[in-house]
C-alpha positions, 0 to 999 in steps of 0.5 A, spaced: 500 500 500 502 506 498 501 509 505 506 504 508 512 506 503 514 512 508 521 514 511 523 517 517 529 521 519 529 520 527 532 525 532 527 528 536 521 531 540 517 534 535 514 530 530 512 533 523 508 529 518 507 531 511 507 529 504 510 535 502 518 535 503 524 536 499 527 533 495 520 535 492 519 542 489 513 547 491 511 552 496 509 547 501 515 543 501 519 550 502 515 552 508 515 545 511 523 545 511 523 552 514 519 549 520 524 544 521 530 549 520 527 553 525 525 548 530 532 545 529 536 552 530 532 553 537 534 546 540 529 542 538 530 535 535 525 534 529 523 527 526 520 527 519 515 522 517 514 523 510 512 519 504 517 515 499 518 518 492 512 516 488 507 514 494 502 518 498 501 518 506 494 517 507 490 518 514 489 510 515 490 506 521 497 503 518 499 510 518 496 512 525 500 506 527 507 508 524 506 515 527 504 513 534 510 509 534 514 514 532 511 519 537 512 514 543 519 512 541 522 519 540 518 522 546 515 527 541 511 532 545 509 536 539 506 534 532 506 538 526 502 536 520 505 539 514 498 540 511 492 540 515 488 536 510 488 530 510 493 528 514 490 532 520 485 526 521 490 523 525 490 528 530 485 524 535 490 517 534 496 521 536 493 525 542 494 520 547 502 521 545 503 528 545 502 535 548 500 539 542 498 538 535 499 544 530 496 544 523 499 548 517 494 550 512 495 552 505 491 553 499 488 546 498 484 546 504 480 552 501 477 546 496 476 542 502 472 548 505 467 548 499 465 541 499 460 538 504 463 532 505 470 534 505 468 540 509 465 536 515 472 532 515 476 539 515 471 541 521 473 535 525 481 537 524 480 544 526 476 541 533 482 536 534 488 540 533 491 546 538 493 551 533 491 552 525 495 556 521 493 560 515 498 563 509 494 569 507 487 573 508 484 569 502 485 563 505 483 565 512 476 568 509 475 561 505 477 556 511 474 560 517 467 559 516 468 551 515 471 551 522 467 551 529 467 557 533 472 554 538 477 552 532 477 559 529 479 562 535 485 557 534 487 560 528 493 564 526 497 567 520 504 564 518 505 566 511 511 562 508 518 565 509 523 568 504 531 567 505 533 574 504 540 571 505 539 567 499 534 571 495 537 578 494 539 583 488 545 581 483 551 585 486 552 588 479 546 590 474 546 584 469 547 586 462 544 583 455 537 583 453 531 584 458 529 577 461 522 576 463 521 570 468 516 565 470 517 559 474 511 555 476 508 548 475 505 548 468 498 547 470 492 551 468 491 555 474 498 558 473 496 562 467 502 561 462 497 561 456 495 568 458 503 570 458 504 567 452 498 570 448 500 577 451 508 576 449 505 575 442 502 582 442 509 585 444 513 588 438 520 585 440 524 588 434 530 584 431 537 583 433 541 581 439 537 586 444 530 582 443 527 580 450 527 573 452 521 570 456 524 564 460 519 559 463 522 555 469 517 549 471 514 542 468 507 539 468 501 537 464 500 543 460 508 543 457 507 540 450 501 545 449 504 551 451 510 549 447 506 549 441 503 555 442 509 559 444 511 565 439 519 566 438 523 569 444 520 564 449 525 559 452 522 553 456 527 551 461 524 545 465 523 544 472 529 546 476 531 545 484 529 550 489 536 551 491 538 554 484 532 559 484 536 565 487 541 565 481 535 564 476 531 570 479 537 574 479 538 573 472 531 576 470 529 583 469 521 582 471 518 576 474 511 575 471 505 569 472 498 570 471 495 566 476 488 565 476 482 563 480 478 557 478 472 553 480 468 559 483 474 562 487 475 555 491 482 554 487 486 560 487 493 562 489 493 561 496 499 566 497 504 566 492 511 565 495 515 565 488 512 572 488 516 574 494 522 570 492 522 575 486 521 581 490 527 579 495 531 578 489 530 586 487 525 584 481 519 587 479 513 583 479 507 582 474 502 577 478 495 575 477 489 577 481 488 571 485 487 569 492 492 571 497 497 575 491 495 582 494 498 580 501 504 579 497 505 584 491 504 592 492 500 594 486 503 600 483 509 599 487 513 593 487 509 591 481 502 590 478 497 586 480 493 584 473 486 581 471 488 574 468 483 575 463 485 581 460 491 579 455 491 586 452 493 589 459 498 584 460 501 586 454 501 593 456 505 592 462 510 587 460 512 592 454 512 598 460 517 594 464 521 591 458 522 598 455 523 602 462 530 600 465 529 606 470 522 604 472 524 596 473 530 598 478 525 603 482 520 598 483 525 593 484 528 597 490 521 597 493 520 590 492 526 588 496 524 592 502 517 589 502 520 582 502 523 583 508 516 582 512 516 575 510 523 574 512 526 567 515 527 570 522 520 573 523 517 566 521 522 562 525 520 566 531 513 565 530 514 557 529 518 556 535 513 560 539 507 556 537 511 549 539 513 552 546 507 556 548 504 553 554 497 555 553 491 551 554 490 545 549 484 541 546 486 536 551 485 541 557 479 543 554 476 536 554 478 535 561 475 541 563 469 539 560 469 532 563 470 535 570 
């Protein structure tokens, strides 16, 4: 069974249970690794129970047995679910073995909040954990109505962090033709098709100075996107996250027309890649979806645009490609703005959540029984 194909790096008093962990690539993977780093730096020993490559941990009885054994054998006092749904359904099984349970939520829990059956399960998870984190005002607003009043009081904001020491502006301004970068999984929600249609409307000129549109990432839409790409577009495929700082610094503009789908239930939960671009001193063009406005300051660090308006995207692309001074000014503001998502602030909050000695679900149940 896939859920039994798991690996564990064992060394401690915090147990993290997650399907999303390096070397996997994605925003959740980056965030869960940052949680591990923060807790390890604060002196906690951390155990990670994660799925084997190509497998998925599910909240089955067998997974509950493995997780409970790990909690006991490592003497874990805290469990952190890397994503609240669905693995947070293991909280009741783990409660007898630990003092504190924390669930990190992202964008996909918004879908769980929308579907009646899944909504009931999400409510159960909320009732069974001591802390529920959200990544943006958008996910706050989508998830909170699905939780009980008591669980809503346990919600707190924990946005993904940016390593400002790794993501920083290039020490020497780059030369050569302007480079517009997009980095994402190549699926419909990321809007690469909109970017390609907008790119085709630009007057690129001729010669060595022609701008380049560089697309980093892979996914089910890649072949379709390659077929519709005009000239001047490079498809680089997937790159490990450790290479992204250098890739960001070699760009002049970052553009990604993320869009909301399924009536808004499938949207951009936060947009860590936008924060990483801004930390690199690169102005951003972002689709107006989900939590993006928490990350990008419209008109100051870039522009937040309607992803259905190809002409608007073409105009803003042309503006930033042609205006080097404007790009530099926006890039300076972008770097300052990205400091609000620093690793240091994130780490402090993670440690506070784990070390907090306030009442837990178990305490509340004990008080009610008494």
